[in-house]
Every structure is written in C-alpha cells, then in structure tokens.
Backbone atoms as SQL, in Angstrom:
CREATE TABLE atoms (id INTEGER PRIMARY KEY, chain TEXT, resi INTEGER, resn TEXT, atom TEXT, x REAL, y REAL, z REAL);
INSERT INTO atoms VALUES
  (1, 'A', 1, 'UNK', 'N', -14.172, 5.402, 23.865),
  (2, 'A', 1, 'UNK', 'CA', -13.263, 4.522, 22.969),
  (3, 'A', 1, 'UNK', 'C', -13.171, 4.956, 21.595),
  (4, 'A', 2, 'UNK', 'N', -14.251, 5.544, 20.981),
  (5, 'A', 2, 'UNK', 'CA', -14.173, 6.003, 19.582),
  (6, 'A', 2, 'UNK', 'C', -13.216, 7.199, 19.472),
  (7, 'A', 3, 'UNK', 'N', -13.182, 8.023, 20.550),
  (8, 'A', 3, 'UNK', 'CA', -12.365, 9.220, 20.493),
  (9, 'A', 3, 'UNK', 'C', -10.880, 8.781, 20.534),
  (10, 'A', 4, 'UNK', 'N', -10.591, 7.804, 21.376),
  (11, 'A', 4, 'UNK', 'CA', -9.219, 7.254, 21.371),
  (12, 'A', 4, 'UNK', 'C', -8.767, 6.645, 20.070),
  (13, 'A', 5, 'UNK', 'N', -9.715, 5.919, 19.427),
  (14, 'A', 5, 'UNK', 'CA', -9.374, 5.332, 18.157),
  (15, 'A', 5, 'UNK', 'C', -9.183, 6.417, 17.073),
  (16, 'A', 6, 'UNK', 'N', -10.047, 7.422, 17.106),
  (17, 'A', 6, 'UNK', 'CA', -9.955, 8.471, 16.121),
  (18, 'A', 6, 'UNK', 'C', -8.612, 9.270, 16.381),
  (19, 'A', 7, 'UNK', 'N', -8.265, 9.522, 17.530),
  (20, 'A', 7, 'UNK', 'CA', -6.948, 10.173, 17.771),
  (21, 'A', 7, 'UNK', 'C', -5.825, 9.311, 17.310),
  (22, 'A', 8, 'UNK', 'N', -5.923, 7.988, 17.540),
  (23, 'A', 8, 'UNK', 'CA', -4.743, 7.113, 17.088),
  (24, 'A', 8, 'UNK', 'C', -4.775, 7.021, 15.555),
  (25, 'A', 9, 'UNK', 'N', -5.890, 6.962, 14.871),
  (26, 'A', 9, 'UNK', 'CA', -5.898, 6.959, 13.394),
  (27, 'A', 9, 'UNK', 'C', -5.247, 8.251, 12.852),
  (28, 'A', 10, 'UNK', 'N', -5.654, 9.415, 13.517),
  (29, 'A', 10, 'UNK', 'CA', -5.116, 10.688, 13.066),
  (30, 'A', 10, 'UNK', 'C', -3.611, 10.696, 13.302),
  (31, 'A', 11, 'UNK', 'N', -3.124, 10.182, 14.416),
  (32, 'A', 11, 'UNK', 'CA', -1.672, 10.224, 14.621),
  (33, 'A', 11, 'UNK', 'C', -0.942, 9.315, 13.658),
  (34, 'A', 12, 'UNK', 'N', -1.512, 8.184, 13.340),
  (35, 'A', 12, 'UNK', 'CA', -0.932, 7.278, 12.384),
  (36, 'A', 12, 'UNK', 'C', -0.809, 7.782, 10.975),
  (37, 'A', 13, 'UNK', 'N', -1.918, 8.483, 10.570),
  (38, 'A', 13, 'UNK', 'CA', -1.936, 9.166, 9.305),
  (39, 'A', 13, 'UNK', 'C', -0.891, 10.329, 9.198),
  (40, 'A', 14, 'UNK', 'N', -0.821, 11.094, 10.300),
  (41, 'A', 14, 'UNK', 'CA', 0.152, 12.184, 10.339),
  (42, 'A', 14, 'UNK', 'C', 1.530, 11.638, 10.303),
  (43, 'A', 15, 'UNK', 'N', 1.850, 10.650, 11.080),
  (44, 'A', 15, 'UNK', 'CA', 3.247, 10.030, 11.050),
  (45, 'A', 15, 'UNK', 'C', 3.485, 9.388, 9.733),
  (46, 'A', 16, 'UNK', 'N', 2.480, 8.708, 9.072),
  (47, 'A', 16, 'UNK', 'CA', 2.717, 8.210, 7.728),
  (48, 'A', 16, 'UNK', 'C', 3.037, 9.217, 6.670),
  (49, 'A', 17, 'UNK', 'N', 2.284, 10.254, 6.725),
  (50, 'A', 17, 'UNK', 'CA', 2.532, 11.335, 5.650),
  (51, 'A', 17, 'UNK', 'C', 3.918, 12.064, 5.968),
  (52, 'A', 18, 'UNK', 'N', 4.197, 12.232, 7.244),
  (53, 'A', 18, 'UNK', 'CA', 5.524, 12.866, 7.627),
  (54, 'A', 18, 'UNK', 'C', 6.688, 11.926, 7.052),
  (55, 'A', 19, 'UNK', 'N', 6.554, 10.631, 7.286),
  (56, 'A', 19, 'UNK', 'CA', 7.504, 9.660, 6.719),
  (57, 'A', 19, 'UNK', 'C', 7.648, 9.705, 5.267),
  (58, 'A', 20, 'UNK', 'N', 6.544, 9.820, 4.564),
  (59, 'A', 20, 'UNK', 'CA', 6.529, 9.863, 3.093),
  (60, 'A', 20, 'UNK', 'C', 7.229, 11.011, 2.539),
  (61, 'A', 21, 'UNK', 'N', 7.332, 12.131, 3.289),
  (62, 'A', 21, 'UNK', 'CA', 7.904, 13.416, 2.826),
  (63, 'A', 21, 'UNK', 'C', 9.400, 13.425, 3.136),
  (64, 'A', 22, 'UNK', 'N', 10.012, 12.384, 3.780),
  (65, 'A', 22, 'UNK', 'CA', 11.414, 12.313, 4.013),
  (66, 'A', 22, 'UNK', 'C', 12.174, 11.823, 2.680),
  (67, 'A', 23, 'UNK', 'N', 13.520, 12.066, 2.705),
  (68, 'A', 23, 'UNK', 'CA', 14.181, 11.694, 1.503),
  (69, 'A', 23, 'UNK', 'C', 14.676, 10.326, 1.379),
  (70, 'A', 24, 'UNK', 'N', 14.584, 9.526, 2.473),
  (71, 'A', 24, 'UNK', 'CA', 15.091, 8.184, 2.593),
  (72, 'A', 24, 'UNK', 'C', 14.066, 7.246, 2.008),
  (73, 'A', 25, 'UNK', 'N', 14.537, 6.241, 1.239),
  (74, 'A', 25, 'UNK', 'CA', 13.539, 5.265, 0.684),
  (75, 'A', 25, 'UNK', 'C', 13.052, 4.297, 1.730),
  (76, 'A', 26, 'UNK', 'N', 13.875, 4.070, 2.859),
  (77, 'A', 26, 'UNK', 'CA', 13.392, 3.274, 3.986),
  (78, 'A', 26, 'UNK', 'C', 12.230, 3.907, 4.680),
  (79, 'A', 27, 'UNK', 'N', 12.425, 5.184, 4.910),
  (80, 'A', 27, 'UNK', 'CA', 11.361, 6.042, 5.543),
  (81, 'A', 27, 'UNK', 'C', 10.106, 6.075, 4.674),
  (82, 'A', 28, 'UNK', 'N', 10.262, 6.072, 3.475),
  (83, 'A', 28, 'UNK', 'CA', 9.114, 6.042, 2.505),
  (84, 'A', 28, 'UNK', 'C', 8.282, 4.748, 2.667),
  (85, 'A', 29, 'UNK', 'N', 9.001, 3.581, 2.777),
  (86, 'A', 29, 'UNK', 'CA', 8.398, 2.293, 2.940),
  (87, 'A', 29, 'UNK', 'C', 7.711, 2.266, 4.312),
  (88, 'A', 30, 'UNK', 'N', 8.341, 2.770, 5.312),
  (89, 'A', 30, 'UNK', 'CA', 7.730, 2.764, 6.659),
  (90, 'A', 30, 'UNK', 'C', 6.506, 3.697, 6.665),
  (91, 'A', 31, 'UNK', 'N', 6.505, 4.833, 5.935),
  (92, 'A', 31, 'UNK', 'CA', 5.362, 5.706, 5.881),
  (93, 'A', 31, 'UNK', 'C', 4.222, 4.997, 5.159),
  (94, 'A', 32, 'UNK', 'N', 4.495, 4.208, 4.188),
  (95, 'A', 32, 'UNK', 'CA', 3.412, 3.505, 3.519),
  (96, 'A', 32, 'UNK', 'C', 2.789, 2.447, 4.423),
  (97, 'A', 33, 'UNK', 'N', 3.666, 1.834, 5.221),
  (98, 'A', 33, 'UNK', 'CA', 3.240, 0.789, 6.178),
  (99, 'A', 33, 'UNK', 'C', 2.262, 1.560, 7.224),
  (100, 'A', 34, 'UNK', 'N', 2.722, 2.662, 7.780),
  (101, 'A', 34, 'UNK', 'CA', 1.887, 3.419, 8.674),
  (102, 'A', 34, 'UNK', 'C', 0.615, 3.826, 8.109),
  (103, 'A', 35, 'UNK', 'N', 0.591, 4.182, 6.857),
  (104, 'A', 35, 'UNK', 'CA', -0.745, 4.582, 6.249),
  (105, 'A', 35, 'UNK', 'C', -1.649, 3.349, 6.117),
  (106, 'A', 36, 'UNK', 'N', -1.069, 2.246, 5.753),
  (107, 'A', 36, 'UNK', 'CA', -1.823, 0.952, 5.631),
  (108, 'A', 36, 'UNK', 'C', -2.457, 0.697, 7.039),
  (109, 'A', 37, 'UNK', 'N', -1.707, 0.642, 8.077),
  (110, 'A', 37, 'UNK', 'CA', -2.152, 0.389, 9.424),
  (111, 'A', 37, 'UNK', 'C', -3.308, 1.391, 9.871),
  (112, 'A', 38, 'UNK', 'N', -3.113, 2.620, 9.493),
  (113, 'A', 38, 'UNK', 'CA', -4.098, 3.709, 9.860),
  (114, 'A', 38, 'UNK', 'C', -5.366, 3.473, 9.153),
  (115, 'A', 39, 'UNK', 'N', -5.296, 3.030, 7.910),
  (116, 'A', 39, 'UNK', 'CA', -6.502, 2.715, 7.152),
  (117, 'A', 39, 'UNK', 'C', -7.244, 1.489, 7.655),
  (118, 'A', 40, 'UNK', 'N', -6.453, 0.415, 8.128),
  (119, 'A', 40, 'UNK', 'CA', -7.078, -0.742, 8.676),
  (120, 'A', 40, 'UNK', 'C', -7.844, -0.323, 9.977),
  (121, 'A', 41, 'UNK', 'N', -7.227, 0.411, 10.807),
  (122, 'A', 41, 'UNK', 'CA', -7.797, 0.848, 12.072),
  (123, 'A', 41, 'UNK', 'C', -9.000, 1.691, 11.900),
  (124, 'A', 42, 'UNK', 'N', -8.981, 2.540, 10.769),
  (125, 'A', 42, 'UNK', 'CA', -10.168, 3.396, 10.442),
  (126, 'A', 42, 'UNK', 'C', -11.268, 2.570, 9.978),
  (127, 'A', 43, 'UNK', 'N', -11.079, 1.440, 9.198),
  (128, 'A', 43, 'UNK', 'CA', -12.123, 0.697, 8.768),
  (129, 'A', 43, 'UNK', 'C', -12.766, -0.103, 10.006),
  (130, 'A', 44, 'UNK', 'N', -11.856, -0.549, 10.938),
  (131, 'A', 44, 'UNK', 'CA', -12.456, -1.147, 12.102),
  (132, 'A', 44, 'UNK', 'C', -13.236, -0.181, 12.931),
  (133, 'A', 45, 'UNK', 'N', -12.869, 1.150, 13.002),
  (134, 'A', 45, 'UNK', 'CA', -13.543, 2.088, 13.810),
  (135, 'A', 45, 'UNK', 'C', -14.847, 2.423, 13.196),
  (136, 'A', 46, 'UNK', 'N', -14.902, 2.591, 11.829),
  (137, 'A', 46, 'UNK', 'CA', -16.140, 2.932, 11.176),
  (138, 'A', 46, 'UNK', 'C', -17.117, 1.647, 11.239),
  (139, 'A', 47, 'UNK', 'N', -16.562, 0.474, 11.151),
  (140, 'A', 47, 'UNK', 'CA', -17.380, -0.775, 11.234),
  (141, 'A', 47, 'UNK', 'C', -18.020, -0.950, 12.593),
  (142, 'A', 48, 'UNK', 'N', -17.510, -0.279, 13.606),
  (143, 'A', 48, 'UNK', 'CA', -18.005, -0.409, 15.034),
  (144, 'A', 48, 'UNK', 'C', -17.278, -1.450, 15.811),
  (145, 'A', 49, 'UNK', 'N', -16.497, -1.045, 16.756),
  (146, 'A', 49, 'UNK', 'CA', -15.862, -2.043, 17.611),
  (147, 'A', 49, 'UNK', 'C', -16.812, -2.416, 18.710),
  (148, 'A', 50, 'UNK', 'N', -17.298, -3.651, 18.644),
  (149, 'A', 50, 'UNK', 'CA', -18.245, -4.144, 19.678),
  (150, 'A', 50, 'UNK', 'C', -17.969, -5.574, 19.936),
  (151, 'A', 51, 'UNK', 'N', -18.326, -6.100, 21.056),
  (152, 'A', 51, 'UNK', 'CA', -18.268, -7.454, 21.419),
  (153, 'A', 51, 'UNK', 'C', -19.690, -8.005, 21.239),
  (154, 'A', 52, 'UNK', 'N', -19.806, -8.891, 20.334),
  (155, 'A', 52, 'UNK', 'CA', -21.110, -9.465, 20.053),
  (156, 'A', 52, 'UNK', 'C', -20.899, -10.976, 19.637),
  (157, 'A', 53, 'UNK', 'N', -21.900, -11.689, 19.417),
  (158, 'A', 53, 'UNK', 'CA', -21.897, -13.033, 18.849),
  (159, 'A', 53, 'UNK', 'C', -21.302, -13.129, 17.508),
  (160, 'A', 54, 'UNK', 'N', -20.661, -14.224, 17.140),
  (161, 'A', 54, 'UNK', 'CA', -20.243, -14.283, 15.765),
  (162, 'A', 54, 'UNK', 'C', -21.424, -14.524, 14.803),
  (163, 'A', 55, 'UNK', 'N', -21.201, -13.998, 13.567),
  (164, 'A', 55, 'UNK', 'CA', -22.293, -14.004, 12.602),
  (165, 'A', 55, 'UNK', 'C', -22.600, -15.339, 12.039),
  (166, 'A', 56, 'UNK', 'N', -23.096, -16.245, 12.813),
  (167, 'A', 56, 'UNK', 'CA', -23.489, -17.619, 12.368),
  (168, 'A', 56, 'UNK', 'C', -24.969, -17.795, 12.466),
  (169, 'A', 57, 'UNK', 'N', -25.611, -18.347, 11.465),
  (170, 'A', 57, 'UNK', 'CA', -26.910, -18.551, 11.447),
  (171, 'A', 57, 'UNK', 'C', -27.268, -19.984, 11.997),
  (172, 'A', 58, 'UNK', 'N', -28.011, -20.060, 13.119),
  (173, 'A', 58, 'UNK', 'CA', -28.270, -21.356, 13.666),
  (174, 'A', 58, 'UNK', 'C', -28.986, -22.310, 12.718),
  (175, 'A', 59, 'UNK', 'N', -28.864, -23.586, 12.852),
  (176, 'A', 59, 'UNK', 'CA', -29.493, -24.508, 11.922),
  (177, 'A', 59, 'UNK', 'C', -31.047, -24.412, 12.078),
  (178, 'A', 60, 'UNK', 'N', -31.621, -24.406, 10.990),
  (179, 'A', 60, 'UNK', 'CA', -33.068, -24.301, 10.809),
  (180, 'A', 60, 'UNK', 'C', -33.634, -22.858, 10.766),
  (181, 'A', 61, 'UNK', 'N', -32.862, -21.827, 10.875),
  (182, 'A', 61, 'UNK', 'CA', -33.308, -20.450, 10.778),
  (183, 'A', 61, 'UNK', 'C', -32.817, -19.924, 9.436),
  (184, 'A', 62, 'UNK', 'N', -33.539, -18.861, 9.007),
  (185, 'A', 62, 'UNK', 'CA', -33.280, -18.206, 7.802),
  (186, 'A', 62, 'UNK', 'C', -32.401, -16.902, 7.883),
  (187, 'A', 63, 'UNK', 'N', -32.547, -16.282, 8.944),
  (188, 'A', 63, 'UNK', 'CA', -31.881, -14.980, 9.158),
  (189, 'A', 63, 'UNK', 'C', -31.253, -14.950, 10.584),
  (190, 'A', 64, 'UNK', 'N', -30.315, -13.935, 10.751),
  (191, 'A', 64, 'UNK', 'CA', -29.608, -13.742, 12.060),
  (192, 'A', 64, 'UNK', 'C', -30.646, -12.999, 12.993),
  (193, 'A', 65, 'UNK', 'N', -30.545, -13.432, 14.223),
  (194, 'A', 65, 'UNK', 'CA', -31.332, -12.662, 15.244),
  (195, 'A', 65, 'UNK', 'C', -30.549, -12.232, 16.351),
  (196, 'A', 66, 'UNK', 'N', -30.780, -11.074, 16.966),
  (197, 'A', 66, 'UNK', 'CA', -29.977, -10.528, 18.048),
  (198, 'A', 66, 'UNK', 'C', -28.821, -9.736, 17.456),
  (199, 'A', 67, 'UNK', 'N', -27.952, -9.430, 18.450),
  (200, 'A', 67, 'UNK', 'CA', -26.745, -8.662, 18.251),
  (201, 'A', 67, 'UNK', 'C', -25.618, -9.684, 17.719),
  (202, 'A', 68, 'UNK', 'N', -25.003, -9.240, 16.635),
  (203, 'A', 68, 'UNK', 'CA', -23.929, -10.072, 16.056),
  (204, 'A', 68, 'UNK', 'C', -22.855, -9.154, 15.395),
  (205, 'A', 69, 'UNK', 'N', -21.664, -9.620, 15.353),
  (206, 'A', 69, 'UNK', 'CA', -20.585, -8.802, 14.836),
  (207, 'A', 69, 'UNK', 'C', -20.660, -8.716, 13.321),
  (208, 'A', 70, 'UNK', 'N', -20.340, -7.580, 12.758),
  (209, 'A', 70, 'UNK', 'CA', -20.327, -7.351, 11.329),
  (210, 'A', 70, 'UNK', 'C', -19.077, -7.961, 10.709),
  (211, 'A', 71, 'UNK', 'N', -19.219, -8.933, 9.875),
  (212, 'A', 71, 'UNK', 'CA', -18.008, -9.605, 9.242),
  (213, 'A', 71, 'UNK', 'C', -17.318, -8.853, 8.147),
  (214, 'A', 72, 'UNK', 'N', -18.068, -7.817, 7.546),
  (215, 'A', 72, 'UNK', 'CA', -17.557, -7.129, 6.475),
  (216, 'A', 72, 'UNK', 'C', -16.197, -6.335, 6.716),
  (217, 'A', 73, 'UNK', 'N', -16.158, -5.551, 7.846),
  (218, 'A', 73, 'UNK', 'CA', -14.897, -4.796, 8.140),
  (219, 'A', 73, 'UNK', 'C', -13.763, -5.797, 8.506),
  (220, 'A', 74, 'UNK', 'N', -14.093, -6.877, 9.084),
  (221, 'A', 74, 'UNK', 'CA', -13.050, -7.906, 9.355),
  (222, 'A', 74, 'UNK', 'C', -12.482, -8.516, 8.119),
  (223, 'A', 75, 'UNK', 'N', -13.300, -8.791, 7.139),
  (224, 'A', 75, 'UNK', 'CA', -12.840, -9.374, 5.887),
  (225, 'A', 75, 'UNK', 'C', -12.041, -8.369, 5.094),
  (226, 'A', 76, 'UNK', 'N', -12.461, -7.060, 5.159),
  (227, 'A', 76, 'UNK', 'CA', -11.759, -6.045, 4.387),
  (228, 'A', 76, 'UNK', 'C', -10.369, -5.820, 4.921),
  (229, 'A', 77, 'UNK', 'N', -10.306, -5.703, 6.386),
  (230, 'A', 77, 'UNK', 'CA', -8.924, -5.570, 6.946),
  (231, 'A', 77, 'UNK', 'C', -8.080, -6.741, 6.729),
  (232, 'A', 78, 'UNK', 'N', -8.608, -7.948, 6.784),
  (233, 'A', 78, 'UNK', 'CA', -7.733, -9.148, 6.543),
  (234, 'A', 78, 'UNK', 'C', -7.192, -9.096, 5.142),
  (235, 'A', 79, 'UNK', 'N', -8.035, -8.746, 4.208),
  (236, 'A', 79, 'UNK', 'CA', -7.516, -8.677, 2.800),
  (237, 'A', 79, 'UNK', 'C', -6.525, -7.544, 2.663),
  (238, 'A', 80, 'UNK', 'N', -6.786, -6.433, 3.355),
  (239, 'A', 80, 'UNK', 'CA', -5.797, -5.287, 3.281),
  (240, 'A', 80, 'UNK', 'C', -4.519, -5.624, 3.894),
  (241, 'A', 81, 'UNK', 'N', -4.442, -6.420, 4.950),
  (242, 'A', 81, 'UNK', 'CA', -3.238, -6.824, 5.590),
  (243, 'A', 81, 'UNK', 'C', -2.406, -7.723, 4.728),
  (244, 'A', 82, 'UNK', 'N', -3.096, -8.573, 4.008),
  (245, 'A', 82, 'UNK', 'CA', -2.390, -9.514, 3.073),
  (246, 'A', 82, 'UNK', 'C', -1.769, -8.774, 1.905),
  (247, 'A', 83, 'UNK', 'N', -2.544, -7.850, 1.362),
  (248, 'A', 83, 'UNK', 'CA', -2.066, -6.992, 0.213),
  (249, 'A', 83, 'UNK', 'C', -0.986, -6.053, 0.730),
  (250, 'A', 84, 'UNK', 'N', -1.173, -5.459, 1.904),
  (251, 'A', 84, 'UNK', 'CA', -0.053, -4.576, 2.404),
  (252, 'A', 84, 'UNK', 'C', 1.227, -5.298, 2.656),
  (253, 'A', 85, 'UNK', 'N', 1.152, -6.464, 3.181),
  (254, 'A', 85, 'UNK', 'CA', 2.368, -7.340, 3.404),
  (255, 'A', 85, 'UNK', 'C', 3.088, -7.604, 2.122),
  (256, 'A', 86, 'UNK', 'N', 2.350, -7.957, 1.056),
  (257, 'A', 86, 'UNK', 'CA', 2.963, -8.260, -0.253),
  (258, 'A', 86, 'UNK', 'C', 3.506, -7.022, -0.925),
  (259, 'A', 87, 'UNK', 'N', 2.772, -5.865, -0.764),
  (260, 'A', 87, 'UNK', 'CA', 3.359, -4.600, -1.323),
  (261, 'A', 87, 'UNK', 'C', 4.597, -4.157, -0.556),
  (262, 'A', 88, 'UNK', 'N', 4.604, -4.382, 0.710),
  (263, 'A', 88, 'UNK', 'CA', 5.790, -3.975, 1.501),
  (264, 'A', 88, 'UNK', 'C', 7.059, -4.789, 1.159),
  (265, 'A', 89, 'UNK', 'N', 6.778, -6.169, 1.040),
  (266, 'A', 89, 'UNK', 'CA', 7.810, -7.030, 0.626),
  (267, 'A', 89, 'UNK', 'C', 8.401, -6.678, -0.761),
  (268, 'A', 90, 'UNK', 'N', 7.611, -6.357, -1.685),
  (269, 'A', 90, 'UNK', 'CA', 7.985, -5.951, -2.986),
  (270, 'A', 90, 'UNK', 'C', 8.763, -4.626, -2.925),
  (271, 'A', 91, 'UNK', 'N', 8.356, -3.665, -2.092),
  (272, 'A', 91, 'UNK', 'CA', 8.958, -2.424, -1.897),
  (273, 'A', 91, 'UNK', 'C', 10.420, -2.624, -1.307),
  (274, 'A', 92, 'UNK', 'N', 10.579, -3.547, -0.351),
  (275, 'A', 92, 'UNK', 'CA', 11.726, -3.801, 0.297),
  (276, 'A', 92, 'UNK', 'C', 12.707, -4.384, -0.687),
  (277, 'A', 93, 'UNK', 'N', 12.238, -5.448, -1.535),
  (278, 'A', 93, 'UNK', 'CA', 13.164, -5.971, -2.522),
  (279, 'A', 93, 'UNK', 'C', 13.645, -4.911, -3.536),
  (280, 'A', 94, 'UNK', 'N', 12.659, -4.099, -4.009),
  (281, 'A', 94, 'UNK', 'CA', 13.007, -3.029, -4.933),
  (282, 'A', 94, 'UNK', 'C', 14.009, -2.036, -4.346),
  (283, 'A', 95, 'UNK', 'N', 13.806, -1.716, -3.023),
  (284, 'A', 95, 'UNK', 'CA', 14.708, -0.817, -2.399),
  (285, 'A', 95, 'UNK', 'C', 16.141, -1.367, -2.284),
  (286, 'A', 96, 'UNK', 'N', 16.173, -2.655, -1.978),
  (287, 'A', 96, 'UNK', 'CA', 17.488, -3.315, -1.886),
  (288, 'A', 96, 'UNK', 'C', 18.220, -3.406, -3.181),
  (289, 'A', 97, 'UNK', 'N', 17.513, -3.655, -4.255),
  (290, 'A', 97, 'UNK', 'CA', 18.092, -3.666, -5.583),
  (291, 'A', 97, 'UNK', 'C', 18.596, -2.291, -5.937),
  (292, 'A', 98, 'UNK', 'N', 17.740, -1.186, -5.712),
  (293, 'A', 98, 'UNK', 'CA', 18.234, 0.133, -6.097),
  (294, 'A', 98, 'UNK', 'C', 19.326, 0.570, -5.340),
  (295, 'A', 99, 'UNK', 'N', 19.502, 0.104, -4.020),
  (296, 'A', 99, 'UNK', 'CA', 20.620, 0.424, -3.158),
  (297, 'A', 99, 'UNK', 'C', 21.886, -0.195, -3.702),
  (298, 'A', 100, 'UNK', 'N', 21.752, -1.439, -4.175),
  (299, 'A', 100, 'UNK', 'CA', 22.968, -2.116, -4.718),
  (300, 'A', 100, 'UNK', 'C', 23.425, -1.494, -6.042),
  (301, 'A', 101, 'UNK', 'N', 22.448, -1.030, -6.856),
  (302, 'A', 101, 'UNK', 'CA', 22.872, -0.385, -8.171),
  (303, 'A', 101, 'UNK', 'C', 23.375, 1.053, -7.984),
  (304, 'A', 102, 'UNK', 'N', 22.653, 1.899, -7.125),
  (305, 'A', 102, 'UNK', 'CA', 23.071, 3.312, -7.019),
  (306, 'A', 102, 'UNK', 'C', 23.960, 3.504, -5.809),
  (307, 'A', 103, 'UNK', 'N', 23.843, 2.786, -4.803),
  (308, 'A', 103, 'UNK', 'CA', 24.716, 2.932, -3.635),
  (309, 'A', 103, 'UNK', 'C', 24.265, 3.910, -2.579),
  (310, 'A', 104, 'UNK', 'N', 22.972, 4.416, -2.691),
  (311, 'A', 104, 'UNK', 'CA', 22.349, 5.271, -1.687),
  (312, 'A', 104, 'UNK', 'C', 20.921, 4.989, -1.593),
  (313, 'A', 105, 'UNK', 'N', 20.331, 5.398, -0.562),
  (314, 'A', 105, 'UNK', 'CA', 18.857, 5.263, -0.397),
  (315, 'A', 105, 'UNK', 'C', 18.173, 6.589, -0.413),
  (316, 'A', 106, 'UNK', 'N', 18.898, 7.679, -0.886),
  (317, 'A', 106, 'UNK', 'CA', 18.299, 8.977, -0.999),
  (318, 'A', 106, 'UNK', 'C', 17.460, 8.982, -2.252),
  (319, 'A', 107, 'UNK', 'N', 16.226, 9.444, -2.148),
  (320, 'A', 107, 'UNK', 'CA', 15.214, 9.461, -3.230),
  (321, 'A', 107, 'UNK', 'C', 15.692, 10.407, -4.302),
  (322, 'A', 108, 'UNK', 'N', 16.276, 11.476, -3.945),
  (323, 'A', 108, 'UNK', 'CA', 16.692, 12.534, -4.957),
  (324, 'A', 108, 'UNK', 'C', 17.840, 11.952, -5.835),
  (325, 'A', 109, 'UNK', 'N', 18.604, 11.010, -5.311),
  (326, 'A', 109, 'UNK', 'CA', 19.705, 10.512, -6.122),
  (327, 'A', 109, 'UNK', 'C', 19.351, 9.274, -6.985),
  (328, 'A', 110, 'UNK', 'N', 18.160, 8.906, -6.870),
  (329, 'A', 110, 'UNK', 'CA', 17.610, 7.677, -7.599),
  (330, 'A', 110, 'UNK', 'C', 17.008, 8.089, -8.975),
  (331, 'A', 111, 'UNK', 'N', 17.508, 9.133, -9.583),
  (332, 'A', 111, 'UNK', 'CA', 16.985, 9.714, -10.844),
  (333, 'A', 111, 'UNK', 'C', 17.365, 8.683, -12.006),
  (334, 'A', 112, 'UNK', 'N', 18.526, 8.157, -11.892),
  (335, 'A', 112, 'UNK', 'CA', 19.021, 7.270, -12.944),
  (336, 'A', 112, 'UNK', 'C', 19.677, 6.077, -12.303),
  (337, 'A', 113, 'UNK', 'N', 19.585, 5.003, -12.988),
  (338, 'A', 113, 'UNK', 'CA', 20.306, 3.754, -12.545),
  (339, 'A', 113, 'UNK', 'C', 21.238, 3.353, -13.582),
  (340, 'A', 114, 'UNK', 'N', 21.748, 4.240, -14.429),
  (341, 'A', 114, 'UNK', 'CA', 22.702, 3.896, -15.431),
  (342, 'A', 114, 'UNK', 'C', 24.181, 3.941, -14.933),
  (343, 'A', 115, 'UNK', 'N', 24.557, 2.975, -14.163),
  (344, 'A', 115, 'UNK', 'CA', 25.901, 2.954, -13.617),
  (345, 'A', 115, 'UNK', 'C', 26.496, 1.606, -13.961);
C-alpha cells in the first residue's frame, strides 16, 4: 500500500511541476492545485495510513491505551485543504482580472497591465 501511495505522490508532484512550467496561467493554477494534493497525500502517507480506533480518552482514564489513529496528520491535511481552496479561489479571481485587462492567459504576455 505504501508503494502505491509513494508512486501516486511522485506522479502528482511530477504532473504539478510539469503544469507549472507551461505558459498558460490556467495550467499554472492547476499545477499549484496538483502540488497541494500531492503534499496532502504525502502527509497522510508519512503519518501512517491505518485503521484504528479514534483517539478518544475514555472517561476516568488519563492516557490512551491500545491502537489509535494519529490525529495530527488529519488536522494538518484539513488545514491545508482549507488554505489551498482559498489560495486557488484567489488565484482564479486574479487570473480572471488579468485576462480581462490583458486579453490573454499567456504568462509571457502578462509583463505589463498598462492598457
């Protein structure tokens, strides 16, 4: 399972970097989204994908006992998803405004917006 996840993470990183190197602003945003998804999957993979009990301390006990799921990777990925969504929304609005002003989504032609 870990090998499959590692290959998937590598493929997502490679596809994201390839999209970042394209000249289109839309492909740049898609590349950033792919890099974000690859990072989220990498955090899950490093944290250990396992089926275990939720990390709840029973009433009257002081510590967790037995196997339990690690809540830290889940919290980190949830936070990263929210931040990635906000960043993508901002980039899409910025791209739309640049397209209206310049008339193209080519990154090389976005040198100036004095039109």
